[in-house]
C-alpha positions as CSV (number, residue, x, y, z in Angstrom):
1,M,-54.8,29.5,164.2
2,K,-52.4,30.3,161.5
3,I,-51.3,26.6,161.3
4,F,-54.9,25.5,160.8
5,G,-55.3,28.1,158.1
6,V,-52.2,26.9,156.2
7,S,-53.4,23.3,156.5
8,L,-56.8,24.2,155.2
9,L,-55.3,26.2,152.3
10,L,-53.0,23.3,151.3
11,A,-55.8,20.8,151.4
12,G,-58.0,23.0,149.3
13,L,-55.3,23.6,146.8
14,A,-54.6,19.9,146.5
15,L,-58.3,19.2,145.8
16,C,-58.4,22.0,143.3
17,G,-55.3,20.7,141.6
18,V,-56.7,17.2,141.2
19,G,-60.0,18.6,139.9
20,L,-58.2,20.8,137.4
21,W,-56.1,17.8,136.3
22,L,-59.2,15.7,135.7
23,L,-60.9,18.6,133.8
24,L,-57.9,19.5,131.6
25,S,-56.4,16.1,130.9
26,P,-57.0,14.8,127.4
27,A,-59.7,12.2,126.9
28,Q,-58.6,8.6,127.1
29,Y,-60.5,5.9,125.1
30,Q,-60.5,2.3,126.0
31,A,-61.2,-0.4,123.4
32,T,-61.5,-4.1,124.3
33,A,-61.1,-7.3,122.4
34,V,-62.2,-10.6,123.9
35,I,-60.5,-13.9,123.2
36,M,-61.1,-17.5,124.4
37,V,-57.9,-19.4,125.2
38,E,-57.5,-23.1,125.5
39,P,-54.5,-24.6,127.2
40,D,-52.1,-26.7,125.2
41,V,-52.5,-30.5,125.5
42,G,-48.8,-31.1,125.0
43,D,-47.5,-33.2,122.2
44,I,-49.6,-34.9,119.5
45,D,-51.7,-37.9,120.6
46,A,-50.2,-41.3,121.0
47,I,-50.8,-43.9,118.3
48,G,-53.8,-46.0,119.1
49,G,-54.5,-44.1,122.3
50,P,-57.4,-41.8,123.1
51,P,-57.1,-38.1,122.0
52,R,-56.0,-35.9,124.9
53,A,-58.9,-33.5,124.8
54,F,-58.4,-32.4,128.4
55,P,-55.0,-31.0,129.3
56,A,-53.5,-31.4,132.7
57,Y,-54.5,-28.6,135.2
58,D,-52.0,-25.8,135.2
59,P,-52.3,-23.4,138.2
60,Y,-50.1,-20.9,136.4
61,F,-51.9,-20.9,133.1
62,I,-53.6,-17.5,133.6
63,Q,-50.4,-15.8,134.8
64,T,-48.4,-17.4,132.0
65,T,-51.0,-16.2,129.4
66,F,-50.7,-12.6,130.7
67,E,-46.9,-12.7,130.6
68,I,-46.9,-14.0,127.0
69,I,-49.3,-11.4,125.8
70,Q,-47.1,-8.7,127.4
71,S,-43.9,-10.2,126.1
72,E,-41.8,-8.8,123.3
73,V,-42.5,-11.8,121.1
74,V,-46.2,-10.7,120.9
75,L,-46.2,-7.0,121.4
76,G,-43.1,-6.6,119.2
77,K,-45.2,-8.0,116.4
78,V,-47.9,-5.4,117.1
79,V,-45.3,-2.6,117.0
80,E,-44.1,-3.9,113.7
81,T,-47.6,-4.5,112.2
82,L,-48.9,-1.1,113.1
83,N,-45.6,0.7,112.5
84,L,-45.8,2.2,115.9
85,N,-42.1,3.3,116.0
86,V,-42.8,5.8,113.3
87,E,-46.4,6.7,114.3
88,W,-45.6,7.2,117.9
89,G,-42.3,8.9,117.0
90,E,-44.3,11.7,115.4
91,K,-46.6,11.8,118.4
92,Y,-44.1,11.6,121.3
93,S,-40.6,12.4,119.8
94,G,-41.0,15.3,117.5
95,G,-41.0,13.1,114.4
96,K,-38.0,11.0,115.3
97,P,-38.8,7.3,115.1
98,L,-38.8,5.5,118.4
99,K,-36.8,2.5,119.3
100,T,-38.8,-0.7,119.6
101,L,-38.1,-0.9,123.3
102,E,-39.5,2.6,123.7
103,S,-42.6,1.7,121.8
104,L,-43.0,-1.5,123.9
105,A,-42.8,0.5,127.1
106,I,-45.6,2.9,125.9
107,L,-47.7,-0.1,124.6
108,R,-47.5,-1.9,127.9
109,N,-48.4,1.2,129.8
110,H,-51.6,1.5,127.7
111,L,-52.5,-2.2,127.9
112,R,-55.0,-3.7,130.4
113,L,-55.5,-7.5,130.7
114,A,-58.2,-9.3,132.6
115,L,-59.7,-12.7,133.0
116,I,-63.5,-12.8,132.7
117,R,-64.5,-14.6,135.9
118,N,-65.5,-18.3,135.7
119,T,-64.7,-18.5,132.0
120,R,-61.8,-19.1,129.6
121,L,-62.3,-15.6,128.2
122,F,-59.6,-12.9,128.4
123,S,-60.2,-9.2,127.8
124,I,-57.4,-7.3,126.0
125,S,-58.0,-3.5,126.4
126,A,-55.9,-0.8,124.8
127,I,-56.1,2.9,126.0
128,S,-55.4,5.8,123.7
129,E,-56.4,9.4,123.1
130,N,-57.6,8.2,119.7
131,P,-60.6,5.8,119.8
132,D,-59.6,4.2,116.4
133,E,-56.1,3.7,117.5
134,A,-57.3,2.0,120.7
135,A,-59.4,-0.5,118.7
136,R,-56.6,-1.1,116.2
137,I,-54.1,-1.9,119.0
138,A,-56.5,-4.2,121.0
139,N,-57.3,-6.2,117.8
140,A,-53.6,-6.3,116.8
141,I,-52.6,-7.7,120.2
142,A,-55.4,-10.4,120.1
143,K,-54.3,-11.4,116.5
144,A,-50.6,-11.4,117.5
145,Y,-51.2,-13.7,120.5
146,Q,-53.4,-16.0,118.4
147,D,-50.6,-16.2,115.7
148,Y,-48.0,-16.9,118.5
149,R,-50.1,-19.8,119.9
150,L,-50.7,-21.3,116.5
151,E,-47.1,-21.1,115.5
152,T,-46.1,-22.7,118.9
153,R,-48.5,-25.5,118.3
154,R,-47.3,-25.9,114.7
155,Q,-43.7,-26.3,115.9
156,M,-44.7,-28.9,118.5
157,T,-46.6,-30.9,115.9
158,L,-43.7,-30.7,113.5
159,K,-41.4,-32.1,116.2
160,G,-43.9,-34.9,116.9
161,I,-44.1,-35.7,113.2
162,E,-40.3,-35.9,112.9
163,V,-40.2,-38.4,115.8
164,W,-43.0,-40.5,114.1
165,Q,-41.2,-40.5,110.8
166,Q,-38.2,-41.9,112.5
167,D,-40.3,-44.6,114.1
168,Y,-41.9,-45.2,110.6
169,Q,-38.5,-45.8,109.1
170,E,-37.4,-48.0,111.9
171,E,-40.6,-50.1,111.5
172,E,-39.9,-50.5,107.8
173,K,-36.5,-52.0,108.7
174,K,-38.1,-54.4,111.2
175,I,-40.8,-55.4,108.7
176,Q,-38.2,-56.2,106.1
177,I,-36.4,-58.4,108.6
178,Q,-39.7,-60.1,109.7
179,Q,-40.8,-60.6,106.1
180,T,-37.5,-62.4,105.4
181,N,-38.0,-64.6,108.5
182,V,-41.5,-65.5,107.4
183,D,-40.3,-66.3,103.8
184,L,-37.6,-68.6,105.2
185,L,-40.1,-70.4,107.5
186,R,-42.6,-70.8,104.6
187,E,-39.9,-72.4,102.5
188,K,-38.8,-74.6,105.4
189,Y,-42.2,-76.0,106.0
190,K,-43.1,-76.0,102.3
191,I,-46.3,-74.0,102.8
192,N,-48.2,-72.9,99.7
193,K,-49.0,-69.1,99.8
194,D,-52.5,-69.9,98.4
195,D,-53.3,-72.0,101.5
196,E,-52.2,-69.3,104.1
197,A,-55.4,-67.2,104.1
198,G,-57.7,-70.1,105.1
199,F,-55.5,-71.6,107.8
200,G,-54.3,-69.2,110.4
201,L,-53.3,-69.9,113.9
202,V,-56.2,-72.1,114.7
203,P,-57.6,-75.0,112.7
204,G,-59.6,-73.5,109.9
205,P,-62.6,-74.9,108.0
206,T,-65.4,-76.5,110.0
207,G,-67.5,-79.5,108.9
208,L,-64.5,-81.8,108.6
209,K,-64.5,-85.4,109.7
210,P,-62.9,-86.2,113.0
211,N,-59.9,-87.8,111.4
212,E,-59.5,-84.8,109.1
213,V,-59.6,-82.4,112.0
214,V,-56.9,-84.4,113.8
215,E,-54.7,-84.3,110.6
216,Q,-55.2,-80.6,110.3
217,Q,-54.3,-80.1,114.0
218,K,-51.1,-82.1,113.5
219,E,-50.2,-80.0,110.4
220,F,-50.9,-76.8,112.4
221,E,-48.7,-77.9,115.3
222,G,-45.9,-78.9,113.0
223,T,-45.9,-75.5,111.2
224,K,-46.8,-73.3,114.2
225,P,-43.6,-71.2,114.2
226,F,-44.4,-70.0,110.7
227,W,-48.0,-69.0,111.7
228,E,-46.8,-67.2,114.8
229,E,-44.2,-65.2,112.9
230,K,-46.7,-64.5,110.1
231,R,-49.1,-63.1,112.7
232,K,-46.4,-60.8,114.1
233,L,-45.7,-59.6,110.6
234,E,-49.4,-58.8,110.0
235,N,-49.5,-56.8,113.3
236,M,-46.4,-54.9,112.3
237,L,-48.0,-54.1,108.9
238,D,-51.2,-52.9,110.6
239,F,-49.3,-50.6,112.9
240,H,-47.2,-49.4,110.0
241,K,-50.4,-48.3,108.1
242,L,-51.8,-46.7,111.2
243,L,-48.6,-44.7,111.7
244,Q,-48.6,-43.6,108.1
245,A,-52.2,-42.4,108.4
246,K,-51.4,-40.5,111.6
247,I,-48.4,-38.8,110.1
248,A,-50.6,-37.7,107.1
249,E,-53.3,-36.5,109.5
250,E,-50.8,-34.4,111.5
251,K,-49.3,-33.0,108.4
252,L,-52.7,-31.8,107.3
253,S,-53.3,-30.2,110.7
254,V,-50.1,-28.2,110.2
255,Q,-51.4,-26.9,106.8
256,I,-54.8,-26.1,108.3
257,P,-54.2,-24.8,111.8
258,K,-56.6,-25.4,114.6
259,T,-57.8,-21.9,115.4
260,T,-59.8,-23.2,118.4
261,I,-56.6,-22.9,120.5
262,V,-57.2,-19.1,120.6
263,Q,-60.5,-17.7,119.3
264,I,-61.1,-14.0,118.9
265,V,-64.7,-14.0,120.3
266,D,-65.3,-10.3,120.1
267,A,-63.2,-7.8,118.1
268,A,-62.6,-4.4,119.6
269,Q,-64.7,-1.5,118.2
270,P,-63.7,2.2,118.5
271,P,-65.4,3.5,121.7
272,K,-67.9,6.4,121.3
273,S,-67.2,7.9,124.7
274,P,-64.0,8.3,126.7
275,A,-63.2,6.0,129.6
276,S,-61.3,8.7,131.5
277,P,-60.7,11.2,133.0
278,N,-63.9,11.7,135.0
279,R,-64.9,15.3,134.2
280,F,-67.8,15.3,136.6
281,L,-65.5,14.2,139.5
282,G,-63.0,16.9,138.5
283,A,-65.7,19.6,138.6
284,V,-66.9,18.3,142.0
285,L,-63.3,18.2,143.5
286,L,-62.6,21.7,142.1
287,A,-65.8,23.1,143.7
288,I,-65.2,21.4,147.0
289,G,-61.6,22.5,147.0
290,L,-62.5,26.2,146.6
291,F,-64.1,26.3,150.1
292,P,-61.1,25.2,152.1
293,T,-58.8,27.3,149.9
294,V,-60.8,30.5,150.4
295,G,-61.3,29.6,154.1
296,G,-57.7,28.9,154.7
297,F,-56.7,32.1,152.9
298,L,-59.1,34.2,155.1
299,I,-57.9,32.5,158.3
300,I,-54.2,33.2,157.4
301,K,-55.1,36.8,156.5
302,S,-57.0,37.4,159.7
303,A,-54.2,35.9,161.7
304,R,-51.7,38.4,160.3
305,R,-53.7,41.5,161.4
306,P,-52.2,43.2,164.4
307,S,-54.3,42.9,167.5
308,A,-56.0,46.1,168.7
């Protein structure tokens, strides 16, 4: 009987303890920012190819996104921007500034990430005893992640531009060589520059007499190497112009970043009511716990009385 009373008493005390903890713990507020995240499509588009609007499927994209948001490269920027080392030092360390690693540990402990089902939307929630601080942290994390993705994309674009500029310079050298070759063939076949535009690789003007067509065909066949090399030169010049335009376009995209990579869909607002603890549940557990506590105490007391 005594063992039963002790068990009942301990169970009651446990329930009362949890109830008191829920009732006496400071209120915790949760603020949430929502972002829409697009996967990277890799490097910049190929010249003359279709734009890669749809990136390859990445089964680890969600997990990778979570890891990046929680990484020091993102959260460290939040600590720096909000001056959390000093602010939290006053709160948790008696006024002594915290180290960045300490602030990062606290920040991660107060961070909640989730994917909104069947969407590309991610929720970034920050928990704090101060509703304004919770909103500031959630928004700062969303902005820091957006800046990280934009900078990553900018660096990828710059590397692509660097490769294209090397190709551009190589094409210029090839064009110079090809132009010299065309000039030598023009001189060899004694072709007048004024006649080039109307001739081409096939016999040109129509409406000629049969004997004139034959003469033109013979002339074309006799100078065919020149026209073939000239066509190669024209194709090289066209590609060179396209490459130049693409480099200029990508340089502009570096100056004006594509914020569609990460969009802040819904900024966090200071919550009006706390998310935890559950005061009602605490009161219920405390009330329930009183019964086994009192019952167990009475059973133990009665068990100690000497039998008559």
